[in-house]
C-alpha positions as CSV (number, residue, x, y, z in Angstrom):
1,M,8.8,-9.6,15.3
2,K,5.9,-7.4,16.3
3,A,4.0,-6.0,13.4
4,I,1.0,-3.6,13.5
5,A,-1.2,-2.9,10.5
6,L,-2.5,0.6,10.0
7,I,-5.2,1.3,7.4
8,P,-5.5,4.9,6.3
9,A,-9.0,5.8,5.4
10,R,-10.3,8.9,3.7
11,L,-14.0,9.5,3.1
12,E,-13.9,11.5,0.0
13,A,-12.0,10.5,-3.1
14,S,-11.9,12.4,-6.4
15,R,-12.6,9.5,-8.7
16,F,-15.1,7.7,-6.4
17,P,-16.4,9.7,-3.4
18,R,-17.3,7.7,-0.3
19,K,-15.9,4.6,-1.9
20,L,-14.9,3.0,1.4
21,L,-18.5,2.9,2.4
22,A,-19.7,1.4,-0.9
23,D,-21.5,-1.8,-0.6
24,L,-19.6,-4.9,-1.8
25,R,-21.9,-8.0,-1.5
26,G,-23.4,-6.9,1.9
27,K,-20.3,-5.4,3.5
28,T,-18.6,-2.1,2.9
29,V,-15.2,-1.9,1.2
30,L,-13.6,-0.7,4.4
31,R,-15.1,-3.5,6.5
32,R,-13.9,-6.1,4.0
33,T,-10.4,-4.6,4.0
34,Y,-10.2,-4.5,7.8
35,E,-11.5,-8.1,8.2
36,A,-9.1,-9.3,5.5
37,A,-6.1,-7.7,7.3
38,V,-7.2,-9.3,10.6
39,A,-7.7,-12.7,8.9
40,T,-4.0,-12.8,7.9
41,G,-3.0,-13.5,11.5
42,L,0.2,-11.5,11.0
43,F,-0.5,-8.5,13.1
44,S,-0.7,-7.9,16.9
45,E,-3.1,-5.0,16.1
46,V,-5.0,-3.8,13.1
47,I,-6.2,-0.2,13.3
48,V,-8.1,2.0,10.9
49,V,-6.9,5.6,10.9
50,A,-9.7,7.7,9.4
51,D,-10.6,11.3,8.7
52,S,-14.4,10.8,9.2
53,D,-16.7,9.9,12.0
54,E,-18.7,7.8,9.6
55,L,-15.7,5.6,8.8
56,I,-14.9,5.3,12.5
57,A,-18.5,4.2,13.3
58,E,-18.5,1.7,10.4
59,V,-15.4,0.0,11.8
60,R,-16.4,0.1,15.4
61,K,-19.9,-1.2,15.0
62,H,-18.5,-4.4,13.6
63,G,-16.0,-4.8,16.4
64,G,-13.0,-3.3,14.8
65,K,-10.5,-0.7,16.1
66,A,-10.4,2.7,14.6
67,V,-9.1,6.2,15.6
68,K,-9.7,9.6,14.0
69,S,-6.7,11.5,12.6
70,M,-6.3,14.9,14.1
71,H,-5.1,16.7,10.9
72,I,-5.6,16.9,7.2
73,Y,-3.0,14.9,5.3
74,E,-1.8,14.7,1.7
75,S,-0.9,11.0,1.9
76,G,-1.9,7.8,3.7
77,T,1.7,7.5,5.0
78,D,1.4,10.8,6.8
79,R,-2.0,9.8,8.2
80,I,-0.8,6.5,9.7
81,A,2.4,8.1,11.1
82,E,0.3,10.2,13.5
83,V,-0.9,7.0,15.2
84,A,2.4,5.0,14.8
85,A,4.1,7.8,16.8
86,T,2.1,6.6,19.8
87,L,2.8,2.9,19.4
88,E,5.7,0.5,19.6
89,A,6.3,-2.2,17.0
90,D,9.2,-3.6,15.0
91,V,7.4,-2.9,11.7
92,F,4.3,-0.9,10.7
93,V,2.4,-2.0,7.6
94,N,0.3,0.4,5.6
95,V,-2.6,-1.6,4.3
96,Q,-4.6,0.5,1.8
97,G,-8.3,0.9,2.8
98,D,-9.5,0.3,-0.7
99,E,-8.0,-3.2,-1.0
100,P,-10.7,-5.5,0.2
101,F,-8.9,-8.7,-0.8
102,T,-5.7,-8.2,1.2
103,S,-4.2,-11.7,1.6
104,R,-1.7,-13.3,3.9
105,E,1.0,-14.4,1.4
106,P,2.2,-11.0,0.1
107,L,2.1,-9.4,3.5
108,A,4.0,-12.3,5.1
109,A,6.7,-11.9,2.3
110,L,6.8,-8.2,3.0
111,L,7.5,-8.8,6.7
112,E,10.1,-11.4,5.9
113,A,12.2,-8.7,4.2
114,F,13.0,-7.2,7.6
115,K,14.3,-10.5,9.1
116,G,17.9,-11.8,9.3
117,D,21.2,-10.0,8.9
118,D,20.2,-8.5,5.5
119,G,16.8,-7.5,6.7
120,A,18.3,-5.6,9.6
121,Q,19.4,-3.0,7.1
122,V,16.0,-2.6,5.5
123,Q,14.1,0.5,6.6
124,V,11.2,0.4,4.1
125,A,9.8,-2.4,2.0
126,S,7.0,-2.5,-0.6
127,L,5.4,-4.8,-3.1
128,C,5.7,-5.1,-6.9
129,R,4.5,-7.4,-9.6
130,E,5.7,-8.2,-13.1
131,I,3.7,-6.4,-15.8
132,T,2.5,-8.8,-18.5
133,D,0.2,-6.5,-20.4
134,P,2.2,-4.2,-22.8
135,Q,-0.5,-1.5,-22.6
136,L,0.1,-1.1,-18.9
137,V,3.8,-0.4,-19.4
138,N,2.8,2.8,-21.2
139,D,0.0,3.7,-18.9
140,P,0.9,6.7,-16.7
141,N,-1.6,5.6,-14.1
142,I,0.6,2.5,-13.5
143,V,3.7,3.3,-11.4
144,K,6.7,1.4,-12.6
145,V,9.8,0.5,-10.5
146,T,13.3,-0.5,-11.4
147,C,15.5,-2.4,-8.9
148,A,19.1,-3.2,-8.1
149,L,20.3,-6.8,-8.0
150,N,19.7,-6.9,-4.3
151,G,16.1,-5.9,-4.7
152,N,16.4,-2.3,-3.6
153,S,14.5,0.2,-5.6
154,I,16.4,2.4,-8.0
155,C,13.6,4.6,-9.4
156,F,9.9,4.9,-9.5
157,S,8.1,6.6,-12.4
158,R,4.9,6.9,-14.4
159,S,7.1,6.9,-17.5
160,V,8.4,3.7,-19.2
161,I,11.3,2.5,-17.1
162,P,13.6,1.0,-18.1
163,F,13.4,2.5,-21.6
164,P,14.0,-0.3,-24.2
165,R,16.9,1.4,-26.1
166,S,18.3,-2.0,-26.9
167,T,16.0,-4.7,-28.4
168,D,18.6,-7.4,-27.8
169,V,18.0,-7.5,-24.1
170,R,14.9,-9.0,-22.5
171,I,13.4,-6.4,-20.2
172,S,11.0,-7.1,-17.4
173,Y,8.7,-4.3,-16.3
174,H,7.3,-4.2,-12.7
175,Q,4.4,-2.3,-11.3
176,H,4.7,-0.8,-7.9
177,I,1.9,-1.9,-5.5
178,G,1.2,0.7,-2.9
179,V,1.5,-1.5,0.2
180,Y,4.4,-0.4,2.5
181,A,6.1,-1.6,5.6
182,F,8.3,0.7,7.7
183,R,10.5,0.7,10.6
184,K,9.3,3.4,13.0
185,A,12.3,5.7,12.5
186,A,11.9,5.7,8.7
187,L,8.2,6.4,9.0
188,M,8.7,9.3,11.4
189,S,11.5,10.7,9.2
190,F,9.2,10.6,6.1
191,T,6.6,12.9,7.9
192,S,9.3,15.4,9.0
193,W,10.5,16.0,5.4
194,P,8.8,18.4,3.0
195,V,7.6,17.1,-0.3
196,T,10.6,16.5,-2.6
197,P,11.0,17.7,-6.2
198,L,10.6,14.3,-7.9
199,E,7.7,13.4,-5.6
200,A,5.9,16.6,-6.6
201,A,6.5,16.1,-10.3
202,E,5.5,12.4,-10.5
203,K,2.9,12.4,-7.6
204,I,4.6,9.3,-6.2
205,E,5.1,9.6,-2.5
206,C,7.7,7.0,-2.0
207,L,10.1,9.0,-4.2
208,R,10.5,11.1,-1.0
209,F,12.5,8.2,0.5
210,L,14.7,7.8,-2.5
211,E,15.4,11.5,-2.7
212,H,16.6,11.3,0.9
213,G,18.9,8.3,0.1
214,I,16.6,5.5,1.6
215,P,15.9,2.7,-0.9
216,L,12.8,0.5,-0.6
217,R,13.3,-3.2,-0.5
218,M,11.0,-4.5,-3.2
219,V,9.2,-7.8,-2.7
220,L,7.9,-9.5,-5.8
221,T,4.4,-11.0,-5.6
222,T,1.8,-12.6,-7.8
223,H,-1.0,-12.4,-5.3
224,M,-3.3,-9.6,-6.4
225,G,-6.9,-8.7,-5.6
226,V,-8.9,-5.8,-7.0
227,G,-8.4,-2.3,-5.7
228,I,-11.4,0.0,-5.6
229,D,-10.6,3.2,-7.4
230,V,-13.6,4.0,-9.6
231,P,-17.2,2.9,-9.4
232,S,-16.8,0.2,-12.1
233,D,-14.3,-1.5,-9.8
234,I,-17.2,-2.8,-7.7
235,Q,-18.3,-5.0,-10.6
236,R,-14.7,-6.1,-11.1
237,A,-14.5,-7.0,-7.4
238,E,-17.7,-9.0,-7.5
239,R,-16.4,-11.0,-10.5
240,F,-13.2,-11.6,-8.5
241,M,-15.3,-12.8,-5.5
242,D,-17.1,-15.2,-7.8
243,S,-14.0,-16.6,-9.3
244,H,-12.3,-17.0,-5.9
245,H,-15.4,-18.3,-4.1
246,I,-15.4,-15.4,-1.6
247,S,-18.7,-14.8,0.2
């Protein structure tokens, strides 16, 4: 199965402007993300799709592949679709540019979801993890997902789902991790649809798929790094590097 990793990269971010060029122990966040994706060995190509000449230059000067998107996009999915339209692969994986500790295990599991007779029906897959901190269940910054017995997503929300109406049932809560894998047709369809009502209300882009009747096959993982969203995450990332002996 041919898989291509596409890394959407935007220079400005409201909570941490120019975060992808922030220094993380001698390398930028974007460079570490790119090198980590390549190091998985899962992809025939890894390409950064950026909105800025600075980001393009940062990737290319270290031997990486990067292209500039032609338009302004609301989501990373829309950004990578522009490039995916010109490429052929069985699966395209959206690797977030602010995830410098991308690892092989969860991405391999994500690609596995597309294999076999059951996988042939999967159009979109994504990652989730069990929430063990009760405070995160109520945090609207944490997107929760509920799934059917076959692993397909039922709903995504910033609210508490499922709601614990009964205290006699053990409920597991799961956080959606914004790493996606798509078949090309599904990715192209996504970009052709306007923003849907639930997507607009929750600010969760994958709800656009659900509102068009396409479930996401959710893949449970325990492998997590540190995403860079705010300046203090750089310190968190450095502690992660120390604990995992990453140079």
